[in-house]
N, C-alpha and C positions, 0 to 999 in steps of 0.2 A: 019500706024502711030497711028490710033485710037486703033488698037489692042494692041500696045506696051503701050499705056497710061493706058489701062484697066488692063493689067498685072501688071504694076507698082502700080496701086491703090490697087489691091488685095494683093500684097506683103506687102504694107504699112499697110493695115488693119490686116493682119496676124501677123505682128511684134507687132502691138499695142495691139492685143488680148492676147499675151503671158505675164504671170506675170513677174515682175522684180525680178531678183535674189537677195536674201537677202545679205546684206553686212556683213562684219565681226562684225561690231558694233551691227547689228540686232541679229546675232547669240549669241553674248556675252550677250546681254540684255535678250534674251529668256532663256539662261542657268542660268542667275542670278535669273530671276523670278521663274524658276523651283526649284532652290536651296532654295530660300526663302520660297516657298510653302512647300517643303519637311522639312525644318527646323522648320517652324511653326507647321506642322503636328506632327513632332517628339516632339516638346516642349509640344504640347497639350496632346500627348500620355503620356509623362513623368508626366505632371501635373495630368492627370487622374489616372495614376498608383500610384503616390504619395498619391493622395486623397483616392484611394481605400486602400492603405496600412495603411494610418492613420485611416481610418474608420474601417478596419479589426483589427488593434491593439486596438482601443477603444472598439470594440465589444468583442474582446478576453478578455480584462480587465474586461468588464462588466460581461461577462459570468463566468470568473474566480471568480469574487466577488460573483456572484449568487451561484456558486457551494460551495464557502467557507461558505456563510451564510446557505445554505442547509445542509452542513456537520455539522455545529455547532448545528443546530436543531436536526439533526440525532444523534449527540453525546449525547445530553441530553436524548434522548430516549434510546440510548445504555447504558447510565449510569444506568437508571432504570432497564433495562434488566440485567445488570451486577449484581446489588444488588439482584434482585429476583433470578437470577441463582445461585449466591453464597449462598443465604439462602436455596434454594432447595438442592444444593449440600451438605451443612452442615447438614441439617435436614435428608437428605437421608442417609448420613454417620452415624448419630446417630441412625436412624432406623435400618440400617444393624448391627450396634454394639449391639443394644438392642436385636435384633433377635438372633445374634450369642451367646450372653451371656445367653439368655433364653434357646437356644438349648443345650449349654454346660452344664448348670445346670440340665436340664431335663435328659440329657444323664448320668450324674453322679448319679442321683437318680434312674434311670431306674432299675438296678439290685436289689435294695432294695425294690422295690414296692411289689413283692409277699410276702416277709417276713412281711412288714408293714401291708399289707392287712390281713394276717393270724393272726398276733398279735392283730390287732384291733378286729377281730371277735372271736378268741379263745386264749386269752392270757395265761390262766392257762394250757390248753391242750398242747399248743405249747411248754411251758417250761417243762412240765412233760413228754412230748413225747421223750425227750432226756435223756437216763439213765445217772446218774452221782452222785457224792457225793453231800451232802447238801451244802457244802461250794462252790462247782462249780456252783450249781444252784443259790446260792445267788450272786456269782460273775457275773453270766449271767444276773440276774435281774438288778444289778447295771449298767452293760454295756448297757443293753437295755434302762435303764432310761436315761443314758447319750446320747445314740443314739437317743432316742425320742426327747430330748432337741435339738440336732443338726438338726434332721429332721424338728422339728418345726421352727427353725431359717431358715433352707433352704426353707421351704414352704413360710415363710414370704418374703424372698429374691426373691423367684420365683414369688410371686404375685407382688412384686415391679418391677421386670424385665418385667412382662406382662404389668403393668401399664405404664412403660417407653415406651414400644413398641407401646401401644395404643396411648399415647400422641404424640410420634414421627410421627406415621402414620397420625394422625389427623392434625399435624402441616404441614406435607408435602402436604396433601390434601388441606389445607387452602391456601398454597402458590402457588400451581399449577395454579389456575385462575389468580393470580396476575402476574405470569410469562407469561402466555398466553396473557394477556392484554398488558404487556410491549413489548412482541415480536410483537404483532399486530401493536402497535404504531411505533416500530422500522421499521417494514416492510413497513408501510405506508410512513414514511419519506424516506426510502431507495428507494421506487418506485418513489417518486417525484424526487429524485436525478438522478435515472436512466433515467427518462424522459428528464431531462436536458441534460444528456450525449447524448441521442439519438438525441435531437434537435441540439446540437452542431455538431454532426457527419453529420447530414443531411444538415446543413446550411453552414458549413465551409469546404472549400476545403483544403486538406492537402498540406502544402507547400512542394515542391519538389526541394528546392534550393540545391546548391552544398554543403553548410555547413551541411545541414541535411543528405545528402548522405554520407558526410565524417564521420559524427557521427555514421551512421549505419555501415559503413565499419569498423570503429574503434571498435564498439561493437562486430561485427562478429569476428574480429581478437582477441579481448580480451577474448571472450568466450572460446578460445582454451587454455587459461592459466590454470595452475594447482592449483594456490592459489588465494585468494582474493587480496593479495598484488601484485601478478604478473599481475592480471587483471587490477588493477588501474594503474600500471606502463605501461602496454600495451596501455590503453586508453590515457594516457598522452602523450606517445610517438607518437601514431598515430595522435593525435590532433596537436602536434607540427609540425609533418611532413606535415599535411594538411595546416597549417598556412604558413609554408615555401613555399609550392607550390603556394598558393594564392599570396604570396609576389613576387615570381618569375613571376607569370602571370601578376601582376600589373606592374612590372618593364618593362617586355617585351612589354606590351600594351602601356606604356608611350613612349617607344623608337619608336614605330611604329605610334605614334600620334593617337592612338585609345582611345579617352577620355572615351567613354562609358564603354568599356571593362576594362579599368584601374580603373574606379570608382567602378565597380561591384567587381573586384578582391580585391580592398582595403576594401570594405565593408565586403566581405567574410573573409578576413584576420582579420579584427577587431572582427568579430563575433567569429572566432575560437580562437583568443587570449584572449577573454573575454567570455568564454562559459557560464558562469552562469548569465550573464546579470546584471541588475540593482537591488539594494535592497537586496543584499546577504551579507554573512559574509565578513568583511574586514580582510586582513591579520594581522592587528594589534588588532583585536577584542579580548576582554576578556570575559570569561564565566560569564554571569549574567542573566541567565534565559530568553534569547531572542529568543529561538527556541520553536516551538510549539510541545506539546506532541503528539505523532503519533496516539494514539488510546485510547479509553475509556477502563478503566480496572486498574489493579494493577501490580506493578513490582514484579516479583517472583524470579528474579535472578539479582543481582546488579553487577556493575563493580568490578572485582577482586574476585568474589566468586569462590570457587573451582568447577571445572568441570573435566570431564574425560580427556579433552585435555589441562588442566592447568587452570590458573586464567582466568575468563571471561573477554573478551575485549569489552563487550558491555552490554546492558540491555535486559532483556526478560520480555515481558508483557503478562499477561493472559487477554484476552478480551472476551466480550460477543459473543454469536454465530453470525457469519456473520457480525462482526463489520466492519465499514468502516475505512480504514487507510488513514491518511492525510500526506502530505509532511511536514517535520519538518522545512524546510527552503524554501525560494525562490531560484530558480535555474534552472538548465538545466538537463534533463534526459539523462544520458550517457549510462545506461544499464537497460534493462527491459526484462528479460527472465529467463529461468531456468539456474542454474549454480551449478554443482557438487552436494554436499550434502545439499546445502542451499535451494534447491527447487526454487520456483519463487523468483528472486532477483531483487531489484530495487536499483539503485545508482543514486543519484542526486548530481551534482556539485553545491555546495553552494557558491562557490567563495572563494577567499583568500587561496586557496590550500586545502580547506575542502571538504570532500565528506560525504554525509549521505548514509548509507548502511542499507537497510531494507529487511528482509527475513521472510518467513512463510506465504505468501499469498496463497489464493485459486484462486484469479483472480487479474490481473493488469488492470487498466483503463487508463494507459498512455503509450506512445511510445517513443522510442529513438529519440532525437532531439527536443522533446517538452519542452517548458518552463512551469514551474509550480510555483505557489505562495505558500507561507507558509500557511498551513491550507487547501490547496486545496486537495480534495480526489484523491488518486492515486491507490487504490486497496481495496480488500475485504478479510477478514479473513475467514477461514473455518467454517462450521457449526459444532455444537456439541450439545449433549443432556444433559442438566443439570440433575444431579442425577445418571448418568451412570458411571460405573467404567472405568478406563483407563485414560491416560494422556490427559489433555486439550491442544489444539493447542496454541502455543505461537508466538508472534511477536518478532523477534530479531532485535535490533537496534544498529548500530555502528556509531560513528563519527570518521572520519580519517582525519588527516592533513598530507599532503605529504606522503600518503600511510601508515602512522603509526597511530594505534588506540589511541584515547584520551578519557578520561572519559566523556561521554555525559551528565551525571546527572546534573552538574552545569550549562550546557547550556540550559537545557530543563525547560520550565514552568511546574508547577505541573499540572497533568491532573485533570479535574474536570468540 
């Protein structure tokens, strides 16, 4: 009896020690608490991401403004270099012309120098040494007198040519230090800008969003085109296709109740449908000098000028050595690579169906998918030596609307 009571007590204690099974209400409450925690964490992550995106956008704008200001300072230095380089070029051409004229005149007089020397030393003997009639001798004297007058005039001209050469050489030598000082100032400003670029590349992580990847795919596809017009058509076609894919992704995500994916797809679609961003050319805009001149220098070929391929469909600028090129509009880089005979080619989507096309770079500072502001540096022109013979490098600029070239001159501010 006592043994049975002891066993019952042990069984009772064992049952009491076991935890109670959770009810359905408890399970539901726990799941709800976990879902609330996950939602709160997701919201916090989204808020943090939004804050980082806003900060990154603000920092990008600040850095772009800094680069624009640095490029403006650099352009002032480049303008001084351009003036000095043009002067050295002009004076060197005058020096070459004076030397060529001097050499040509000296070459003309060279065969007569022995006769002139003999006549100056032995005039009578020279005339009498040639047998002939008295009238022939008189005629020879008259010819020699005329020749002496011509030689005297040639000698005066020769001295003038020598003086021109001396003056041109002195002028070139006087301008060379000014050119060197202007180049040094330009290089100092350029180095400051390069440091800014290095700082941006070190501090900013390149966005690897799907829209940028789509832009890169479009650029790679467009690079296979045969003409510039074909390239722009390929870029537009690829962008439209990417926007359509983003729209399909958004619709699919909405049907599957995947709000985050749908929101991301809609944002990607909006970015692809408005590739140039804010503050660019409107489709209804009229040309009124609202675009930034791309480089310091002068226009050497205007819209419609005759070329080997027909009337020019853009502008060609001569710029100082290693001049910095800036974007003529705010927009989105859709191509930045070598293309056919253009060399390094940059295309910026300015909005409103307009594209800015620039070619002739030695180096590009931007990539496909990057947003740029008007006046922001995008590349560097080749170096060249003022005073040297040969063609100077030029920057070619086109403005196209719906793949058709339009005269960019009325749109551009005067460079200065």
